[in-house]
N, C-alpha and C positions, 0 to 999 in steps of 0.2 A: 675248561680252564685246567692247565697243568700246574699244580702247586709246586713252587720251586723248593729245592732242598734247603733246610734251615742252615744258615751260615755257621751256626755254632756247633754243629754235630761233626764229629770226626770219627771215622771208622778205623779201628786198629787192626792191622793184619799181621799175624805172626808167621814166622818161617820156622818149621821144625821138620823132624823126620829124617829120612835117609838121604844121603848124597851119593850119587854115582859120579865120582870125580873123573877128570881126564887122566892122562898118564901119570899125573902127580910127579913131575920130574924131580923136584927136590924133596918131596914128601911134605904133607901139610904140617906135621909137627916140627920138622926141621926148619921149614920156612918161618913158622911162628917164632922159634927160638932165635933165628937170625934177626928177625924184625925187632924183637925185644932187646937185642944187644945194641941197637943203634942209639947211642946217647943223644945225637943231634936231631933225631926225628921229631920230638915234640917241639923243639925250638923252630925247626924249619917250618913245621905246619903252622905254628902260631904266627911266625913272621909272614909266611905266604898268605895266610888268611887276611892279614892287614893289607898286604899289597893288592890282593884281589879286590878287597873292599874299596881301596882308594882308587884303583883303576876304574871300577864299575861306577863309582860316584860321578865320573866325568861323562858317562854315556847318556844319550838322550832320554832314556826311560828311567833314569836314576831317581827321579822324584816320585815314581809310583810307590804306593804303599808296600812295605816289605814286612816279612816276619823273619828276622835274621836268625833266631834260635830255632833249632830243630829237635830239641830234646825236652822232655818233661822235667820238672823239678828245678827249674831255674834257668838263668841265661847262660847256658853252656855253649862254649865255642867249640870249634873243631879240636883245639888243643885239649879242652875238657873231655871231648869224646875219646880222643886217643888215650889220655891219661886214665879216664874212668874205665875204659875197656881193658887196659893192662892191669890196673891196680884192683879193679873190682869186676872180674869177669861176669859175675851174676847181676851186675847193676841193671836196673830197670831202664832200658833204652827206649826212647819214644820215636815218634814219627819224624821223618824228614819232610819238612813242610815247604811246598812250593817249588816250581821248576827252577827258579833262580838259585835257591839254596842247593838243589841237587847239582846244578852245574858248577857252583862254587866248590862244593865238596869234591867233585871229580877233578877239577883243576888243581885243588890243593893236594890231592892224592898223587896226581901226575908229577907235580914239581917235587913233592917229598921223595917220590921214587927216584927222580933224576938226581937228587942231592945225596942219596945214600952212598956210603963209602964202599960197601961190600959189593963187588961186581956180580957175585953169584946171586945175591938178593935182587939186585937190579935185573939180572937176566931172568930170574924166576917171575918177578912181577911183570916184566915186559911180555914174557911168554903167556902168562895168564891173560893179560889184557889183550894181547894180539889175537889169541885164540878166540876170546869173547867177541872181539870186533869182527873177525873173519866169519865166525859162525853167525853173528848178527846179520851181516850183509847177505849171507847165503840163505838164511832162514827168516829174514825179516817179514816178508809178506805172509809166508806160510804161518809163522808164529802168531802174528796179530790177527789174521783171519780165524785161526783156530780159537784164540782167546775170545774173539768176537762172537763165535758160535757157542762157546761154552761159558755160560754165566756161572759164577762161583756158587757152589752149594755149601750152605753154612748151617751149622747146628750149634745151639748153645750147650753149656756144660750139662744142663739137665736133659739134653736130647730132644727138646721141644722144637717142632718145626715152626718157622716164622713165615707168615704170609704165603704159604704154599711153596716156599723155597725148600727143595729137598735137602735133608740133612746128609752129612757124610763128609768124608775127607776128599779133597780135590788135589790131584797131582798135576802140576804144570810142568811143561818140558821146554827146555831151550837147548838145542843141540844135544850134547851128551849129558847135560846137567838136568837133573830132575829134583823137584822138591815138593813137599806137601804144604798146602795153605790151611792154616787153622785160624780161627778168630780169637781176638782178645776181648773178653767181656767185662774186664775189671771196672771200666768206667762207663759202661753203657746201661742206661736205665731202659725200662720197657718202652717208653715213648720213643727213645732213640733207636731201639732195635726195629721198631715198626717202619723205619725209613730205609731199611737195608735194601728193600726191593727197588728203590729209586737210586741206589748208589752203585757205581761200577766198582768191583772189587779189585784192588791193587792195579795191575796192568790190564785188566779186562777192558776192552774197548767196546763202544756201541757197535751193534751189528753192522758189518759192512764197512767199518772205518778203515781208511787207508793209512799207511805209515806217515808220520810227520817227524820233523826234526826233534820236536819236544818229546815225542814218545820214544824216539831212537835214543836220546840222551837218558830218558827215564829208565829204559830197559837196561842200559849199560850200568847206570848208577845202582839200579836194583841188584844186578848180578854182582858187581864189584863189592857193594856193601855186604851182600850175602856171603861172598867168599871171605871178606875180612872178618865178618862176624864168626864164621866157622873157624877161621884161623886164630883169631884173637881170643875167642871164648869157647874153646873146645869142650869145656865141661859145664857150660852154662845150661841150665834147664829152662831159661827164659827165652822165648822167641823174640826176634827183632821185629819191632812194630814201627813202621814209618810211612807206609804208602797210603795215599788217598785221604787227604783232609778236605772235607767240604767239596766234594766233586761237583763241578759246575758243568752239567751235561750240555748246556747250551753251546759250549765251545765246539761241539761237533757240528753245529749249524752255523755258528759265526766263523768268519775267516780269521786266520792268524793276522796279527798286526805287524808282521815283519816288513811288508812292503805296502805301498799305497799308490793307487793309480793317479796320474795327473792329466793324462790325455789319451783318448782312443782315436785311432784312424780306422774307421769301419767301412768295409765294402760288402754289400749284400747283393746276391743275384736272386731274383724272384722269378721262378718258372711256374706260372699259373696253370699251364696246360698239364704239366706233370705233377703239380702240387708238391714241388720240392724247392728248397732254397740252399744256397751255398755261399760261403763268405770267407773273408779273412779279416782279422783284427790285429792291429799293431798297437800295443799298449805301452805308454811311457810310465815308468814306475820310479818312485823314490824309495830307497831302502831306509827304514826307520830302526831296524834292529838287525844285527848280524845274523845271517841265516845261510843255509846251503840248499834251501828249497823255496819254491814259489807255489802257493796254493791259491786257486781262484774257483769261481763257480762255473759249472757247466751242467746243463740239464741231463736228465736220464737218457733221453733219446738223441742227444746231440752227439754226432760223430766228429771226433777231433783228428786232425793231422798230427804229425810230429811238430814240435815247437822249436822255434829259433829264439835263443836268448843271447843278447849281446850286452857286454859291460866291460869297461876298462880295456878297450881294444881287443876284446876276446869274444868269440862267438861260439856257441854250442848248439848242435841239433840234438834234441832230447825227446825221448818218448814220454808219453803222459800216462800217469796212473789215475784212473777215474774211480771215485767212490760214488756210485750211482745212487745209492740210497740217500746220501746226504748232499748229492748234487755238487760235488767238489772234484777238482782235478789238481794233481800235484806233479811238478817236475823237480827232479833232484839234480843239483848242479855238481860239478867236479871241484869247485872251489867256493869259498865263502864270499858272500856279498858284504861289503863294508857299510856300516851305518853312514848315512849321508850321501852315498853314491847313487848313481842313476843306472837304470836297467831298461832295456827295450825287449819286449816279448812279442813275438809274432806267432799267431796260431790260425790254421785253417779249420773250417768246420762246415758241416752240412746237416740237413735234416728234412723232415717232412712238414709241409704246410697242411696240418690236420684240421679237424673241425672242433677242437677242444675249447675254443673261445679263450685260450690262454697262450701266452707266447706269441709266435707269429703263426696265425691261423687263417683259415679261409671261410668265405661265405659265398653265396651265389646270387645271381640276379637274372631276371627274365623280363623282356620288354619288346612288344610288337614283333614277336616271332624270333627275336634274338635272345641269346642267353650266354652266360659265361660265369667264370669265377673271379673273385677279387680277394685280396688278403690285407690284413691289418694286424696290428699288435695290441696286446693287453698284457702289461708287465706287472702291474701292481697286484700283490705285494712282492712276490719273489719269482717272477717268471721271465725276467730279462735273460736269465741264464738258460732258458729254453731256446732262445734265439741266437745268442752269441756268448762266447766266453767272456766273463766280466767279474768285477768285484761288486756283487749284487746286494749291497747294503746301503741304506739311505745316507749314512755319514760319509761314505767313500765317494764323494763327488769328484767329477773330472770334466774337462771339456771334451766334446766329441765332434769330429769331422766325419761326415757320412757321405757315401756314394752308393747309388743303387743301379744295378744292371737289370734292365727289364725290357720286355718286348716293346717295339717301337710304337704300337698302337695303344699302349696303356700309359697311365699317368702315375708318376712317383711322387709321394708326399713324405715329408719329414717334419721334424720340429722346427727347422729353420727354412729360410727362403732358398730357392734354387739359384745357384751362382752360374752354373753352365751345364749344358747337356750336348751330347754329340753321339753320332752313330758309332757302333763298335762291332768288330768282327770277332771270330773265334779266337784269333791270336791276341787281340786286344783284351778280350775277356780273360783269357788265361793269364795275361800279364797283370791285369787288375786284381785277380785272385791269387797271384803269386804261386801258380801251380808248380812251376819248376823248382822254385826255391824251397817249397815245402814238401816236394815229392808227393803231392796230393793228386787225386784223380780229377781230370778235366771234365767239366759238365758236358753232357750231350745236349746240344742246343737245336738240332734240326735245321730247317731251312728258313726259319723266321728271321726278320730283321730285328736287331737289338739296339738299345740305346743305353748310354751311361749318363745318369743325372747326378750332379754334384751339388751338395748343400753347403751353406755357410756353417762355420764352426759355432757351436753353442757356447753360452757361458757355462760355468761349472754347474753340473746337473747330476742328480741322482739317477741311477740306472732305471728305477721303476717309472721314471717320467720320460724316458726315451721312447720315441714312437716313429713308425713309418707305415705307409700303406701303398698298395699297388693295385690298379684295376682300371676299367673303362669308366672313370668317374666324370661327371659333369659338375659344374659349380655355378653359383651366383655370387656376386662380389659387391662389397661395400667398403666403407672405411670410417674412421673417426679421427678427429684432430685432438691431440693431447692438450689439455688445458694448462699443463705445466711447461711444455717446451714448444708447443705449436707444431710438433711433428705429426705428419699424416701417416696413419698406420692402416695398411690394407687388411681386409678381412674377407674370408670366403667361407661358404658352406658347401661341402662336397657330398654328393649322393650318387648312387647308380641311376641310370637314365629314367627309370619309372617313377622316381620319387622327387625329382628336382623341383617340380612345381609346388611342392609342399614345404619347401625349405625357407621361404621368405621370412616368416615370422621369427625363426631362430636367429637369422642374420640381423633383423631389426633390433632384437633384444640386445645383442652384442654391441651394436652401434650406439644404443642409448645408455648402456650401463658402464662401458669402459671409462668414459670421461668422469662419471660419478665416482668410480673407484679411485681414480687418480686424485681427485679433489679430496676425498675423505682420508686417504692414506698419506697424501703428499709424497707419493712415490710413483714415478712413471713406470708404466708397463715397458719392460726393457727390450723385448724382441722386435724384429722388424715386421712381423705379421702375426695374425692369430686366425687359424682355420678351425673348422669343425668338420669331422668326417662322420657321416651317419651310416650305420651298419645294420643289416637285417638280423645278424646273429651277434649278440653281445651279452655277456654274462651279467655284469653290473649294469646299473642304469646308464652311467656315463663315466668318463675318465678324464682327469685334468692334465693330460700330457702337455708339457710346456710348448705352446705354440701350435699344437695339433690336438684339440679336444676331440674325443670320440664318444659315441654313444648309440643307443638303440633308436630304431625308427619310431617306436611308440613314444619315445621321449622327445625327440627333436623335430618331428614332422607335425605340421598343423595346417589345416585349412578350415573353412567355415563349417564343414560337416563333422569337425572333431569335438565341438562343444566347449563350454567355458572351462570345465575341469582340465581338459587337454591343453588348452591355451595357458592356463596358470601353471601346469606342470612343465611345459616347455620353457616358460620364462624362468621359473624357479630353478630348474636344473641347469639351464644355461648360465644363470647368474651364480649359482653355486660353484660350477666349474670355473668360471671366470675369477671368482674369489680366490680359488686355489692358485691362480697365477702369482699371487702374493703369498698366501698362506699355504705352503707346501712346496711351491716351485722356487720362489725367491728365497724364502726362509723355510727350511725343511726340518722336520723332526729328526733328532739324532738316531732314534731307534723306534721300533713299532710300539713300544710301551707309551710313547708320546703321540700316538696316532691322533688323539683328540685335538692336539694343537692344529692339525690340518682340518679335520672334519668338523669339529665343533665350530670353529671360526667360519668355515665356508657355509655351514648351515645358518648360523646367526647372521652373518654379513650378507650372504647371497640370497637367502630366502626370507629375510625379515628387513634388516636395516636398509639395504640398497633397493630391494624390491618395493618397499614402502615409499621410497622417494621417486621411483620411476612409475609405479602403478598404484597410487594411493587409494584408488577406488576399490582395490582388492582387500584392503585392511589386513595385510599379511601379519602385522604385529599381533592382532587379535587372533588370527587363525593359528598362530604358533602354539597356543595352549592346547588345542585339539590335536594338532598335527605332531607336536614334538614333546611338550611338557608331559601330557598325560601318557603318551607312549613311553617316555623315559621312566616315569614313576611306576608304571605298571610292571616293567621289567625289573627295576631296581628294588621293588618290594619283595623280590624272591630271594631266598637264601642262596640260590645259585647265580646271582648277579655277580658283578665284579666292580672294583673301583674304576673311575674314569681313567686314571693312570695306573696301568696294571703291569707288574714285572713280567716280562716274556722271556723265558729261558727254560731249558730242560730238553729232554729227548724229543718231545712233541711240539717244540716251539713253532715249527712251520704251520702245523694245524691250528695251534693256538692263535697265531697271527691272523689267519683267515677268519677266525670266529669272533675277533674283537671289532670287526666292521659291523657294529650293531647299534641298537638304540642308546646304549650307554655312551659310546665314543661320539656318536653324532648328536643325539637329542638331549641326553643329560648334560653332556659337555656344553652344548649350546644354551641350555636352560641355566646352567651355572653362570655362564658368561652374561646372559641377559640379566640375571639377578644382580651381578656385579655392576653392569652398566646402569641399571636403575638406582643402585645404591649410591654410586659416586657421580652419576650424571653422564648421559651419553657423550657429551662433548669432551669431558675429561677422559672417559673411557677410550674414545677414538684417538685422542691425543697420545695416550699411553701406547695404544696399538701402533701408531705411527713411529714413536720412539723405538719400540721393539723391532719393527721392520727395518728401520734405517740402521740400527746397530748390528743387525744380523743379515744384511744383504748377502745373498749367495752362500750363506753359511748354514749350519745346523744348530738346532735349539732344543732346549728342554723347558719344562714348565716354569722353572724358576726364572728363566730369561724373560718370559712374558710378565710375570709378577713384578720383576724389577722395572720394566718399562712403564707399567701402569702405576707402580708406586712412585716413580719419578714424576709422573704427570699429576698424581693426586695428592702427594705428600702423606700418604697413609701406608701402613704396613700391609700390603695386599696379601702377602704370603700367609701372614697370621690369620687373616680373615678367611682365606679361600682354601688353605691346605686340607682341612677336613673334608671339604666338598669334593676334592679331586683325589685325595689319597685314601679315603675311607669308603667302604662299600655302604650303600643304603642312604637313607634320608630320614628326617624326623617327622613325627606327628606331634603337633602342639595341642595338648589338652588344655582347654580354657574354661575357667569358672569365674564367677564374679559375685560380689555382694554390693552393699550400698556405697562402699568407700574405695574398692580396689578391684583390679583384674589380676587373676593369678594364671600364669602361663607355665606349663611344664613340658619339657621335650623328652621324648623317648624314640627309639628307632621304630619305624613303621615296617611291619612285615605283612605279606599278603595273607598269612594265616593268623595274624594278630597275637602271636605267642612268643615274642622274643625271649630267649634265655638271658640271665644276667650277663653272661660273657658276650652275648651278642648286642648288648645295650650299653656299651661302655663309651661310645663316641659321643662327644658333646660338640654340636655344630655351632658356628657363629651365625645366628639366625636374625636377619632383618625382619622386624615384626610388622612394620609399615601399617600402623593402625589408621584406618579411615573412620572419621567421626562425622556425623550429620547433626548439626546443632543450629537451631533457629533458621532452618532452611538453607544453611550453608554447609558445604562439604570441605573437609581439610584432611591432609594426610601427614602423619609424623613418620618420616623416613629415618630419623635418627635413632629411634628406640630399637635396641637389639637385645637378644639373648647372647651374651658374649661367652660362649663356651661354658655356660652354667646350666645346671639341670632345671632350675626353677627361678622364676622372677615374679615379683609382685609390683604392680603398677598402680600408683595412686590415681583414682578416677572417681570423683564424687558422683553419686547417683548412677554408678555404672550399670546397675541392674535394669534400670528403665531406659537408659540412653540407647541411641542407635549408633552402633559402631561394629566394625569387623576387622579382623586381622588380614594381612596379606593383600593390601590394596592392589587392585588390578591383577591379582594372581601373579605377582612378580617373583615370589619366592619358590624355592624348590622344596616344598613341604606340604603336608596336609594339615588341616585345622579341624579339630573335633570340639564342637561347641556342646553346651548342655542342650537338651531337647527344647527347652523354653527359648534359648537364644536362637537356635536354628529356626524355630517357628516364627520368631519375630523378624529375622533376616529374610525368610521366605516371603513374608507379607510385604516387606519394603521392596524386595526385588520384583515382586509381581505388580507393583504400582505402574500406572501408565507412564508417568514421568519419574521413574525410579532414580534416586541419587546414585545407585550402584551402576557402574559401567557394564558394558557387555562382558569385559574380562572378569569383573567381579562376579557376574551371574554365572558365567561358565565355570569359574572356580568353585562357587557354592555347589553347583550340581555335581561337578566332578568329585569334590571332596566327600559329599554326602554318599555318593555311590561307592567310592573306593573304601570308605570306612565301613559301609554295610557289608561289602564283599569280603572284607578282612575280619569281620566279626567284632569290630569296635563298637558298632551301633547296630540296630535292627534294620532290616531291609524295608520294613513298613515306613520308617521315617524318610527314606529316600523316595519311596513311592509317593508319599504325601507331598513332599516338596515338588516333585515332578508334576503331580496333579495340580498343585497350586499355581505353578508357573505355566503349565501347558496351555491353559485356556487363553491367556493374554500375551504370551511371549511372541514378539515379532522378529527377534534376531535369528538369522539363519544359524549362527554359531552356537547359540544356546540351544536351539532345537536339535542341532547335530549332536551335541553332548547328551541331551535327553534321549534322543532316538537310539543312539549307540548303546547306552546303558540299558534301556528297555529291551533292546535286541539281545543283550547279553543275558538277561533274565530268561528270555525264551530259549536261548541256546543251552544254558545250564540246566534248566528244568525240562529238557527235551525228552527224558524218559519217565517223567512223572505221569500220573493218570491223565487221560485225555481231557477230562472236564477242567482240570487245573490249567493245562496248556491252552485250552480254548478261552478260559477266563483271562489269562495273561494277554492273549491276542486281542480279546474284546476290549481290554483296557487300552492297549496301544492304539487300536482302531478308533476308540472314542476321542483320542487327542488328535490324531493325524488324518482320519477320514474327513471330518468337517473342514479341516484346514486345506486339504487337497481339493475338496469340492469348491471351497471359496476361491482358491487361487486358480483353479482349472488347470488343464494341461496345455493351454495355449500361451504362447510367449509373444510379448509385444516388443517392437523395435526399441522402445524407450525404457524397457524394464531395467531397473538398477541391478548391479551385481548381486546385492543382498537379496533382492526379490527373486532373481533367477535361482539362487542357491536355496532359498527357503522353499520354493516350489519343488525343486528336485528332492530335497530332504523329506518334505511332506508326502509327495507321491510315492517315494521309495518306502517310507515307513508304513504308510497306509496299505500299500499293496502287500508288503511282507506280512502284515497283520491280518490280511484276508478281507480288507474293506471291499464290499461288493461294488459300490459305485466306481471306485478307482480301478478295480480289475476290469469292469466293463469298458471303461474309457480306454484302457490299455489294449484290450482286445480289438476295439474298433481301429486303432492305429496300426496294429500289427497285421490285420487281415490283408491289406494290399501287398505287404511284403511276402506273406505266406502264399498268396494266390498268384501274384504276378511279379514278384521280385522288386516291388516298388516300395522304397523306404521313405518316400517324400513326406508322409504323414507323421513321421516320428521326428520330433525335435532332437537335435544332437545331444542336448543336455540330458535327455531322458532315454537315450538309445540303450544303454546297458540295462536299465530298469525294465523297459518294455520288452526287450528280448528275453531276459531272465524270467520274468513273471509269465510271459506267454508260453515259454517252454515248460515252466513248472506247472502251469494250469492246464496245458494242452497235452497233445500226444505226438505221434510220429510226424504228422505234417509240420507242426511247429518246430520240431527237432530238426527236420530236414532243411527248413528255411534257415535256421541258425547255422547249420553245417555248411550250407552253400555260401553264406556270408563269410564264414571262416576261410573257405577255400578261395573265394574271389572277393576280397574286401576292397572297398573304395579307399579306405584310409587305414592306417594302423589302429585307430580307435575302433573301427568296425570289427577288425579281427579280434581285438582284446574283448570287446563286448560279446562277440560270438562265443569266445572261449568260456567266459563266465556263464553264459546261457546254457551251453551244453552240459555243464556240471550241475545245473539247477533242476533237472528233471526228477519227478517222483516215480516214474515208471521203472520197475525193477529191471526190465529188459533193456531199456535205454540207458540206465545207469551202467549196466555191464558193457553195453556198446561203447559208452564214453570211456570206461576204464580200459577196454581193449584198444581203443583209439589212442589214448594217452600213452600207454605202455608200448605202443608200436613205434616204428621208425618214421611214421607219417607226421608226427608232431616234433617241431624243433625243440631241441633241448632247453633253450631259454624259455619256451612257452609252457613247459610242463607246470611251472609254478602257478600260472593263472588257473589251470584246471584244478590243481590241488586246493587252492584257496576256495574255489567255488564248491567242490565236492565235500570238503571238510565243513563248510558252512551249511551245507544241505543235510538236515537231520535225517533224511531218508537214505543218504548215501555214505555218511561218514564211516560207518562200520565196514561197508564194502570197500571203501578206500583203504582202511587200515589193513584188512585182510590181503588185498592185492599188493599193497605196499610191502608187507612182510614177506609175501610169497616171492616177489621180484626184487627184493632188497639188494641182493648182490649185484644184479644187473644195473640198478639205479646208481649204486655207489661207483661202479665202473664208468658209467656214462657221465657222471658229474665229477670225475676225478679232478681235483685241484680247483674246482669252481666254488664261488661263494654260495650258489643256490642250494647246495646239499643241506646246509644247516637250516635253511628256510623250509625245505621240504619236510625235514624232521619235525619242525615246529608246527607246520600247518597240518600234518597228518595226525599228530598226537595230542596237541594241547587242548583240543575241544572236548576231551572225555572228562567224565565227572564222577568217577567212582574209584575207590581204593583197589577194587579187584582189577579194573582196567590198568591202573598204575602197576600192579604186581605182574600182570600178564606182559605188559610192555617191557618191564625190567627183565623178566625171564627170557624174553625173546632176544634182547640185546646182550645178555650174558654170553651168548655164543658168537658175538661179533666184535671186531676191533672198533672201539668207539672213539679213537683218538681224533678222528677228523670231524666229529660232531659232538664231542663230549659235553660241551657247554650248552648247546641247544637241546640236547637230550635231557640234561639235568633241569633246565628251565621248563621244558615241557612237562616233566614229571612233577615239578613244583606247581605248575598251573593246574594239573589234574587234581592234585591233593588239596590245593587251596579251594578249588571249585567244589570238590566233594565235601570239604569241611563247611563251606558256606551253605551248600544245599542242605546238609544234615542239620545245621544250626537254625536255618531260617525257613524251611519249607512249611512249617506250621504257621509261622508268623505271616508269611505271604498268603497262605490260604485264608487265615483270619482276616487279613486286610481286604482281600478280594471279596470275601463274604460281607464285610462291614460296608463296603462301597457299592455292593449290588452287582458286581461282575460275576459272582459265583453264588449259586444257591446254597443256602445253609443245609 
């Protein structure tokens, strides 16, 4: 995360030192004298200031917040400035604040000049200004590029260096003018000085920044003000301080708001043989602020033609200045654009269809002796600019009409339905691409037949949701009928030829869930079709492009050999992406700091609420705790976490955007919404969601818009209840104690290290306590009792000490509960009863809380081990067993470098729980097995095998033998495929390894390939570990697949150090390979977070000191937090665990 500059800090820049003036036609002193003789000057300035203010108040942006004064010491106007400068040359003059004030000052200066009586004074001022303007035009690009390269060197009065910024005097040059830049430290405290490395000094621009109209005006104002200062105060010893107040570095990533797109006409030529694309875009723009330039986004590798700009019966052909670092392009016009007017911009472009999995990229297919390329897009979050010139920000929605030129034997796909298509020759293609008008190079097309496909116009859409594809695709087709309008909507799933037989289930899911979404939201799906395109190469899991969902083969393909987990994944992801058709596509976040509005809703609606209605046997609402709540709280317990809604700005904003696609935006956001739904009732919650959607159809939203909709439905102040959960980092732990008459609940921030400082523990959350009581054989829940942003609460409860009660009924809240040892023991006994009054969700929550509290040193690990032992013998729920097995595996992982007898004892305890259960359930599946039984068997077999249970490993070996010997996997049930392969390779040698490698190279399904990747990373043989590493870091493994190997190798205690060494050795290569992808942050996390010592943390920190961390700073910090938390846990509890193992007989005393 890049911390934004504090809005209250202002950097004062002084101008002092020598002046090498121009020819000085009238002489500086003479000009000063003449200026001071003009009696009307102050009156003119004061009057003109009022006129400018009045005129500007009528402009569209006049309501924006302003800071009209630009001097310290009071509300000084321009008249005050002139008067103070003449009467008090040594007066303390302060900063000129804001671009608007700068422009007003320049306008006032110009009119004052025009009204002066003395022609010689007018002539002198005109000459000064004219020379400045001429030199500015000549030196503009050179000047700004020089300043971009040369960061200001600053030193305090005491000569102390700050944050490695070299001390010394800096000389800036503009044409024939030179001056020295010195700091003003009068009002800067130490904490403020520490921010200087994050602030651009005066007119220093971020590296590579191109000139803009605002910077052009700013430089002129800077120079003119500088001249006036020297003229009007020749004997002043005080430097003029006015530039750079609260520099918002995000402006170099965000586009200027001068113009706004309303419509794109986009034509794309896709040449799959040459892996190149070319196109033309015509953009209709509305002018919102007067400007002489137009700036838009264009990717680093996108080659642009000249641009045609037409407005007010005027057309200009203009060259484009590209800022490749910030992916912006600018054209400078010969005349101003008027606010409220319309402009049309036409640009040609071309680029390479590469294999980056971002922008417009390629993949390949092979089937029955045939093979070829295909291409598709992935634009979220900021890669539309890689494929076409655009205003690539979520809030800048526009309609889009698209055409694609492609080879006649390929299929073209887009967001919308095809309206027409026809054959086209070279001349027709050149006309479509406007080659002659743009003076652009005509594409070389060869002898192939070509086709032009035209799509219908979209509704208003954000650029990151635009999508297209081109290739030899096949499809299966279905439809659904809208329950709201009875409209029949066609739906297809497209794949390359080898996968089409595995696409049926993904289509069936869409057919079943679309009507449910419409009923729940009371908002119709608005597009005329909804397709899914499945790709073999895809960085993210899937993408919610409006009308054209895209995603991985391992996500969307399913057949009977894929197993239950694969089926559930396909349904959950398809449902998640369909949820985005409303949350994200119809109503879109205004900026990426509100990403959670998209992803949290799609997670809760798509993977829980809707899926539970369509597949109730899967118990998705219960599964949510293991899949999302625990995942979110594990990350949010770190100091390096971030709020759900996080400000995104600064120099590294693009990298920060990529990194917030994480468990906080998805899982914590969904957990917070789930808690709210439970608190006010699901029906009321969904009614509020419907109000929110209807109010913001085709618009952009922020968090407050959602709270307003739910407040309207519920009659409660939702913002007051939820703001701390969304705007503040972290979550609470509730410490609970009781006596005979009352329960006392106290909230504090939970940290994975258990040691929050006072300043880290200031947030008071609005916490629904949801007390579940068991009295006289009956169970009740009080959902109304809350901690209302208070530190502690006492609840009257007669006989509380002996009664059966627990907080957080059904684990609905986003917090942990720390009971007294006596209360936890009582709850464990009740939970272990055959007919326990505690639900599955209650029991999962008890286990999860106990383990997280132990890991964070709030309680001892022995208490969590005892609870697990108590539940383990009788627990029948697959979900509770998943929670227990995962936490016991984490003990084995953290204790990985402890003495062998300790590790063996931990595994013996694990095997004592899951060995007998695996033997009881066997490895055989029945046709009538319930979902819960199948998942319980998978959990038991996996945990028993990982712990080294002899019976389980023998059964696995029997089923693997036919695969090893004959390539026959028929004895392996799909639900157990990954376990059988991984344990066989781990326990075996080269023959087992070769069998897994063969499956990887020739998989029957994507699930087979994924299982093989996990298996190849599971070997204990040092030579085979190195072979796997060589394979992973070669070009033989797809970029998207490297992640699976990293997960397996880092989980393998025999391989994780080898992985770390290879990762560090080939780090630069990896960074280049994953440029712009989401997966880089995951690789950092998987490689590093498994280590458990402070020495490892320090070695890793030392390694990364030599590298640019901006692309993965968040995941690196989180990994280091994990290492240190695990080291602290191990140090605190290794003796406690040893004693417990001895007391229970798993370790000899």
